SERO-4910 file (N, C-alpha, C, O; in steps of 0.05 Angstrom, whole numbers):
BEGIN
 pado doro    nc1    nc2    nc3   cac1   cac2   cac3    cc1    cc2    cc3    oc1    oc2    oc3
  Met    A    361   3859    715    371   3859    738    394   3829    752    401   3807    746
  Thr    A    396   3843    769    422   3839    783    425   3800    805    404   3789    813
  Thr    A    438   3794    808    419   3783    839    460   3787    856    482   3793    846
  Thr    A    456   3782    869    478   3792    890    469   3755    906    449   3740    909
  His    A    505   3756    911    498   3722    924    512   3732    947    530   3748    941
  Lys    A    508   3725    978    515   3732   1006    540   3711    998    535   3690    987
  Pro    A    569   3719   1006    594   3711   1008    598   3680   1022    576   3675   1033
  Asp    A    612   3661   1026    610   3647   1035    625   3648   1056    649   3652   1056
  Asn    A    611   3645   1078    625   3647   1100    645   3607   1118    633   3593   1135
  Pro    A    674   3601   1106    679   3573   1122    682   3578   1146    698   3562   1155
  Ala    A    674   3596   1163    681   3584   1193    648   3583   1193    646   3558   1192
  Gln    A    628   3590   1193    600   3593   1192    590   3565   1187    569   3555   1194
  His    A    613   3554   1170    602   3519   1153    615   3498   1181    606   3482   1197
  Ala    A    634   3507   1176    651   3492   1195    643   3483   1226    646   3463   1239
  Thr    A    626   3517   1230    611   3510   1262    584   3497   1258    570   3491   1277
  Glu    A    578   3494   1234    545   3476   1215    559   3448   1213    543   3430   1216
  Lys    A    580   3442   1210    584   3408   1206    587   3406   1234    567   3396   1244
  Asn    A    618   3416   1260    626   3413   1282    586   3401   1298    586   3383   1315
  Ala    A    565   3411   1291    545   3420   1302    532   3391   1299    526   3375   1316
  Leu    A    530   3386   1267    514   3360   1247    535   3335   1263    526   3314   1271
  Ala    A    563   3342   1264    574   3310   1272    566   3307   1293    553   3286   1295
  Arg    A    567   3326   1325    563   3324   1350    537   3318   1368    533   3314   1392
  Arg    A    509   3321   1331    483   3312   1342    491   3289   1338    494   3275   1358
  Met    A    497   3280   1314    500   3231   1300    527   3230   1326    534   3207   1333
  Leu    A    540   3248   1337    551   3229   1354    533   3229   1376    523   3208   1382
  Arg    A    526   3252   1391    494   3233   1416    492   3215   1407    506   3195   1409
  Arg    A    472   3218   1392    449   3194   1379    467   3164   1382    457   3145   1395
  Met    A    493   3162   1369    513   3145   1379    515   3135   1396    515   3111   1401
  Asp    A    517   3162   1411    528   3142   1448    492   3143   1465    486   3141   1489
  Arg    A    480   3146   1450    452   3144   1461    442   3113   1455    437   3099   1474
  Leu    A    439   3105   1431    443   3080   1423    462   3060   1440    455   3037   1446
  Asn    A    476   3067   1445    503   3051   1448    502   3040   1494    513   3028   1512
  Gly    A    477   3059   1487    478   3068   1531    453   3048   1518    464   3026   1516
  Trp    A    431   3047   1510    421   3027   1503    426   2994   1497    413   2974   1500
  Leu    A    446   2998   1488    455   2963   1487    481   2968   1514    498   2951   1516
  Val    A    481   2989   1528    500   2968   1547    479   2954   1564    488   2934   1575
  Lys    A    464   2958   1567    439   2954   1589    413   2934   1588    395   2928   1603
  Leu    A    427   2927   1549    413   2903   1535    437   2878   1538    439   2854   1543
  Cys    A    451   2897   1534    474   2861   1552    473   2860   1588    479   2842   1603
  Gly    A    465   2883   1591    471   2883   1625    440   2851   1636    440   2833   1652
  Leu    A    423   2860   1617    398   2844   1620    400   2820   1608    383   2803   1610
  Ala    A    431   2816   1588    431   2787   1573    446   2769   1597    441   2750   1612
  Leu    A    458   2780   1593    491   2777   1616    474   2762   1652    477   2739   1661
  Val    A    462   2780   1661    444   2763   1677    416   2744   1670    395   2741   1683
  Ala    A    422   2736   1654    399   2717   1648    405   2693   1634    392   2672   1630
  Met    A    438   2707   1626    449   2679   1624    468   2664   1642    478   2643   1637
  Val    A    472   2684   1675    485   2672   1699    460   2659   1712    464   2637   1722
  Ala    A    424   2672   1717    413   2652   1717    413   2626   1698    415   2603   1708
  Ser    A    411   2629   1679    404   2600   1658    426   2571   1660    424   2546   1655
  Val    A    453   2596   1675    465   2580   1681    470   2558   1718    475   2534   1720
  Thr    A    466   2574   1737    456   2571   1751    438   2549   1758    441   2531   1774
  Leu    A    414   2557   1741    385   2539   1741    403   2515   1731    412   2503   1751
  Gly    A    413   2502   1704    423   2479   1695    450   2472   1714    456   2448   1716
  Ile    A    462   2487   1726    480   2478   1756    467   2447   1775    473   2424   1782
  Leu    A    440   2477   1779    423   2462   1811    417   2444   1793    419   2420   1799
  Val    A    408   2452   1767    374   2412   1762    400   2400   1755    390   2377   1757
  Arg    A    415   2396   1751    434   2376   1736    456   2362   1766    466   2340   1769
  Phe    A    457   2390   1787    491   2363   1808    461   2380   1836    475   2380   1856
  Val    A    440   2389   1844    434   2393   1871    407   2381   1861    403   2363   1878
  Phe    A    387   2380   1843    360   2374   1855    362   2348   1845    350   2334   1861
  Ser    A    373   2331   1820    379   2299   1823    386   2292   1845    372   2273   1851
  His    A    401   2297   1864    410   2287   1883    383   2276   1905    373   2255   1913
  Leu    A    378   2305   1907    343   2300   1923    316   2295   1919    296   2300   1933
  Asn    A    320   2281   1892    297   2272   1870    288   2278   1869    272   2277   1887
  Ile    A    281   2300   1840    266   2323   1844    285   2324   1812    308   2330   1805
  His    A    258   2314   1797    268   2315   1774    255   2340   1748    232   2342   1743
  Ile    A    275   2354   1736    259   2371   1725    280   2374   1692    303   2379   1686
  Ser    A    262   2368   1681    283   2377   1658    293   2417   1648    275   2433   1652
  Ala    A    306   2422   1642    322   2440   1634    330   2444   1614    325   2466   1603
  Ser    A    346   2424   1603    360   2423   1578    365   2447   1557    380   2450   1537
  Trp    A    338   2468   1578    345   2480   1544    369   2508   1556    374   2530   1547
  Thr    A    379   2492   1579    392   2513   1584    425   2523   1578    435   2545   1577
  Glu    A    432   2507   1576    448   2504   1555    456   2523   1537    476   2537   1537
  Glu    A    422   2519   1511    424   2531   1486    426   2567   1496    448   2578   1492
  Val    A    407   2579   1506    400   2592   1514    425   2622   1530    426   2646   1530
  Ser    A    443   2595   1546    471   2615   1553    483   2622   1523    479   2641   1509
  Arg    A    497   2602   1521    501   2598   1492    492   2620   1467    507   2638   1458
  Tyr    A    480   2618   1463    471   2651   1438    464   2663   1450    455   2680   1435
  Leu    A    455   2678   1488    456   2704   1495    494   2703   1500    504   2724   1507
  Met    A    511   2682   1496    525   2696   1501    544   2709   1480    558   2729   1478
  Ile    A    539   2686   1464    543   2697   1432    543   2728   1420    559   2739   1405
  Trp    A    504   2743   1440    494   2747   1428    511   2794   1443    514   2818   1435
  Thr    A    515   2775   1467    541   2792   1481    561   2813   1476    565   2837   1480
  Val    A    572   2792   1467    603   2795   1459    602   2805   1434    624   2814   1429
  Phe    A    583   2807   1412    589   2834   1389    571   2837   1398    555   2819   1393
  Ile    A    560   2860   1416    547   2870   1419    572   2892   1440    577   2916   1434
  Gly    A    580   2881   1459    597   2892   1477    622   2911   1457    633   2933   1455
  Ser    A    620   2879   1443    647   2891   1436    655   2911   1408    677   2918   1402
  Ala    A    619   2918   1389    614   2936   1386    614   2967   1399    621   2987   1386
  Val    A    608   2967   1420    603   2986   1444    642   2996   1461    653   3018   1466
  Ala    A    649   2973   1463    684   2979   1459    685   2988   1443    694   3010   1449
  Cys    A    680   2988   1411    694   2988   1388    702   3040   1400    722   3053   1394
  Arg    A    681   3049   1413    666   3077   1406    683   3087   1422    699   3102   1412
  Arg    A    683   3080   1453    723   3093   1451    746   3074   1465    755   3067   1487
  Gly    A    749   3068   1436    775   3034   1426    793   3031   1444    815   3040   1449
  Lys    A    773   3011   1456    778   2993   1485    781   2973   1473    787   2958   1491
  Leu    A    781   2960   1453    783   2938   1444    815   2926   1437    826   2938   1419
  Ile    A    832   2904   1450    848   2905   1452    875   2910   1427    870   2894   1410
  Gly    A    894   2923   1421    919   2939   1404    952   2936   1431    956   2936   1455
  Val    A    968   2934   1402    981   2954   1411    986   2966   1404    988   2968   1380
  Glu    A    994   2987   1422    987   3019   1413   1017   3022   1422   1017   3046   1419
  Ala    A   1040   3017   1429   1070   3018   1437   1078   3026   1400   1093   3045   1403
  Leu    A   1078   3022   1372   1081   3034   1365   1091   3064   1347   1109   3077   1338
  Ile    A   1063   3060   1350   1042   3095   1349   1047   3109   1367   1040   3132   1365
  Thr    A   1058   3102   1384   1073   3111   1404   1092   3124   1396   1094   3148   1392
  Phe    A   1112   3101   1392   1147   3105   1389   1149   3128   1364   1156   3152   1364
  Leu    A   1141   3114   1348   1138   3137   1330   1132   3170   1322   1112   3180   1334
  Pro    A   1148   3191   1300   1144   3218   1303   1105   3216   1302   1093   3197   1293
  Glu    A   1095   3240   1314   1085   3250   1316   1059   3238   1288   1045   3218   1290
  Gly    A   1060   3253   1269   1043   3248   1249   1049   3221   1241   1032   3204   1244
  Ile    A   1066   3216   1233   1065   3175   1226   1061   3164   1235   1062   3142   1224
  Gly    A   1054   3165   1268   1045   3164   1296   1009   3161   1275   1002   3143   1259
  Arg    A    997   3179   1282    969   3187   1272    965   3169   1246    946   3155   1239
  Ala    A    989   3175   1235    973   3168   1203    967   3132   1209    947   3120   1201
  Leu    A    983   3123   1220    990   3096   1230    972   3089   1238    967   3065   1232
  Lys    A    953   3102   1256    928   3093   1276    907   3093   1256    890   3076   1251
  Tyr    A    912   3121   1243    886   3129   1227    883   3084   1203    866   3067   1198
  Leu    A    908   3087   1200    909   3067   1176    892   3044   1197    868   3043   1192
  Ser    A    904   3025   1222    896   3019   1228    861   3003   1238    853   2980   1242
  Leu    A    850   3032   1240    821   3042   1247    811   3041   1221    787   3037   1220
  Trp    A    824   3045   1195    800   3038   1176    807   3007   1160    794   3001   1140
  Leu    A    826   2992   1169    840   2969   1168    820   2950   1178    814   2929   1167
  Thr    A    809   2960   1206    800   2940   1223    762   2947   1210    744   2930   1212
  Thr    A    759   2972   1199    740   2974   1194    737   2967   1176    713   2970   1179
  Ala    A    739   2954   1145    737   2939   1137    744   2911   1139    745   2896   1121
  Phe    A    747   2908   1159    756   2866   1164    721   2877   1177    703   2864   1167
  Tyr    A    716   2890   1189    681   2886   1198    662   2898   1175    638   2904   1178
  Gly    A    671   2900   1157    646   2903   1133    648   2867   1124    626   2855   1120
  Val    A    672   2852   1120    673   2819   1117    662   2809   1136    650   2788   1134
  Leu    A    664   2818   1153    648   2800   1182    607   2806   1184    588   2794   1193
  Cys    A    612   2830   1171    584   2838   1170    575   2815   1146    554   2804   1151
  Trp    A    591   2805   1116    579   2795   1087    583   2782   1101    560   2778   1110
  Val    A    607   2762   1119    598   2727   1127    575   2714   1147    559   2695   1150
  Gly    A    583   2742   1159    546   2738   1180    524   2738   1156    501   2731   1160
  Trp    A    529   2742   1142    493   2749   1129    507   2718   1105    491   2699   1104
  Gln    A    529   2715   1092    510   2675   1092    505   2661   1107    484   2649   1105
  Trp    A    519   2659   1124    512   2637   1151    491   2653   1167    483   2641   1188
  Leu    A    479   2680   1161    444   2688   1169    425   2664   1149    412   2646   1159
  Glu    A    428   2672   1116    421   2658   1099    424   2628   1095    422   2616   1073
  Phe    A    426   2623   1106    438   2588   1119    429   2577   1142    430   2554   1149
  Gly    A    418   2600   1154    412   2587   1183    372   2586   1177    354   2575   1190
  Gln    A    372   2600   1158    325   2608   1152    330   2576   1157    325   2570   1181
  Ser    A    340   2548   1137    326   2524   1140    344   2510   1165    353   2488   1160
  Gln    A    351   2525   1198    375   2515   1204    354   2517   1227    339   2537   1228
  Thr    A    351   2491   1249    331   2503   1277    349   2487   1300    352   2462   1301
  Ser    A    362   2511   1326    365   2491   1353    362   2461   1349    343   2452   1335
  Pro    A    374   2450   1355    369   2414   1379    345   2419   1397    324   2408   1391
  Val    A    348   2432   1414    334   2441   1440    299   2457   1444    276   2453   1454
  Leu    A    314   2479   1428    296   2501   1433    273   2500   1406    249   2506   1405
  Glu    A    292   2488   1380    284   2487   1359    269   2531   1348    248   2541   1342
  Met    A    304   2542   1355    302   2565   1345    316   2572   1320    339   2566   1315
  Pro    A    302   2585   1305    314   2586   1282    345   2593   1287    350   2608   1306
  Leu    A    363   2586   1274    400   2587   1276    400   2621   1257    418   2637   1261
  Ala    A    371   2627   1235    382   2664   1235    389   2688   1263    405   2707   1269
  Phe    A    367   2673   1274    368   2692   1314    390   2684   1317    405   2704   1317
  Val    A    403   2664   1319    440   2665   1326    461   2676   1308    480   2689   1319
  Asn    A    459   2672   1280    487   2680   1267    469   2724   1251    480   2743   1238
  Ala    A    445   2721   1260    445   2761   1264    469   2766   1273    487   2775   1258
  Ser    A    471   2760   1301    491   2772   1309    521   2779   1305    536   2787   1322
  Met    A    526   2774   1281    545   2781   1258    541   2806   1238    555   2826   1232
  Val    A    520   2799   1230    518   2818   1212    505   2855   1244    517   2876   1249
  Val    A    488   2849   1251    487   2875   1265    519   2877   1279    537   2889   1267
  Gly    A    526   2863   1305    546   2873   1314    570   2875   1295    587   2889   1307
  Gly    A    577   2869   1278    597   2884   1251    576   2911   1248    581   2934   1254
  Ala    A    560   2904   1242    545   2932   1220    560   2958   1251    577   2976   1248
  Leu    A    540   2946   1283    546   2969   1306    577   2984   1300    582   3008   1296
  Met    A    602   2953   1300    624   2959   1309    645   2976   1276    670   2978   1274
  Ile    A    625   2984   1258    639   2992   1245    613   3040   1245    617   3063   1238
  Leu    A    599   3030   1253    589   3049   1258    603   3075   1294    607   3099   1299
  Asn    A    606   3046   1307    615   3067   1322    654   3068   1318    666   3083   1333
  Thr    A    668   3055   1302    687   3060   1290    700   3083   1288    719   3095   1298
  Leu    A    678   3085   1264    666   3112   1250    663   3141   1274    676   3162   1275
  Ala    A    648   3134   1287    641   3165   1302    664   3158   1325    660   3177   1341
  Leu    A    688   3140   1337    709   3149   1344    726   3161   1331    736   3181   1341
  Met    A    731   3155   1313    760   3186   1295    740   3199   1288    747   3222   1285
  Leu    A    705   3196   1280    696   3224   1274    691   3244   1310    679   3265   1310
  Glu    A    698   3236   1328    711   3252   1352    734   3262   1362    735   3279   1380
  Thr    A    758   3249   1350    775   3272   1343    781   3279   1328    804   3287   1322
  Arg    A    757   3280   1311    763   3298   1288    749   3329   1298    754   3353   1293
  Val    A    731   3318   1313    710   3349   1314    719   3358   1341    722   3382   1341
  Asn    A    725   3344   1365    738   3350   1396    765   3350   1395    776   3347   1416
  Gly    A    787   3353   1368    822   3362   1366    825   3336   1382    843   3339   1399
  Arg    A    820   3324   1382    844   3304   1406    858   3283   1383    850   3279   1360
  Asp    A    885   3269   1401    912   3256   1387    882   3237   1387    864   3234   1403
  Ile    A    885   3227   1363    870   3197   1356    895   3164   1371    892   3140   1374
  Arg    A    917   3184   1376    927   3163   1386    921   3158   1427    927   3138   1441
  Asn    A    911   3179   1434    907   3175   1455    876   3167   1461    866   3166   1483
  Ala    A    861   3161   1435    832   3152   1442    832   3133   1461    818   3138   1480
  Ser    A    844   3113   1462    833   3092   1462    847   3091   1498    849   3067   1505
  Ile    A    857   3112   1521    855   3119   1528    843   3103   1565    821   3109   1573
  Asp    A    851   3093   1573    835   3076   1606    816   3098   1607    822   3119   1595
  Asp    A    792   3097   1619    782   3115   1640    802   3124   1660    813   3146   1661
  Glu    A    805   3099   1679    819   3108   1700    838   3120   1705    845   3129   1727
  Ile    A    856   3123   1671    882   3139   1677    868   3160   1660    881   3155   1639
  Glu    A    849   3181   1652    843   3194   1645    847   3207   1657    863   3226   1654
  Thr    A    828   3200   1685    811   3210   1707    838   3212   1726    842   3234   1735
  Ala    A    856   3195   1732    882   3203   1741    905   3229   1728    921   3244   1739
  Leu    A    899   3227   1710    908   3260   1688    882   3284   1701    879   3293   1724
  Ala    A    871   3286   1681    863   3306   1700    867   3319   1729    878   3340   1737
  Gln    A    851   3291   1748    867   3299   1765    891   3310   1781    895   3318   1804
  Thr    A    902   3307   1763    946   3323   1769    949   3340   1753    971   3351   1748
  Asp    A    919   3346   1739    934   3375   1722    912   3394   1736    917   3417   1733
  Ala    A    886   3389   1753    874   3400   1773    886   3409   1798    879   3431   1805
  Gln    A    907   3395   1816    916   3404   1820    935   3434   1831    956   3438   1818
  Pro    A    931   3447   1845    929   3464   1855    970   3468   1855    982   3446   1856
  Thr    A    985   3489   1854   1015   3498   1849   1022   3511   1858   1009   3531   1862
  Leu    A   1048   3508   1867   1069   3531   1890   1084   3526   1891   1100   3508   1896
  Gly    A   1080   3566   1874   1108   3574   1866   1114   3568   1835   1135   3575   1824
  Gly    A   1087   3552   1819   1094   3549   1801   1107   3523   1793   1117   3525   1771
  Val    A   1108   3508   1801   1108   3475   1805   1094   3463   1820   1085   3466   1842
  Lys    A   1094   3449   1803   1084   3429   1821   1086   3404   1840   1104   3387   1836
  Pro    A   1064   3401   1865   1073   3383   1881   1081   3350   1869   1090   3333   1885
***
């Protein structure tokens, strides 16, 4: 008795892989959406904490209103640390971190793309080192507490581990998106304003086949 095997369909396999990749990207973007909201709340709390500290030190004291709010400095500092790491991770998703793009733009197309991918992989490796260093600090912070709040410093040092892991995931998501959508990796970090302006320019009606 012989069994017949259906021939492999490369096009179908590619379609399934693209569908899986798009689902992963949607989940990553959904997570980033929650992270952006979390950063917004942290910024609001940080501004409120700093404002309260200023009022207590320079306003209430002159009005003979004595309020103890020594915790405001620690709260604002720790919130800023977490916001920087989380915000940097979200920025990795659209290539918004600071970088010099002149060289990859000047080089030939193939070499420029290869150099851009190389830089992203090296950056991802650096984020891995950041996670490893952050883990060392996290273990060290388990026996240390903050001076005022007496909060375990492991909570603060964990921002390096969480932020580094999210940076890795978002950088990989950026590279995956360019492959799935067929985009040029060199233009992955284009600003939203420039992208919108280019789209509007392309959408303008033409006169006699020539754009105004």
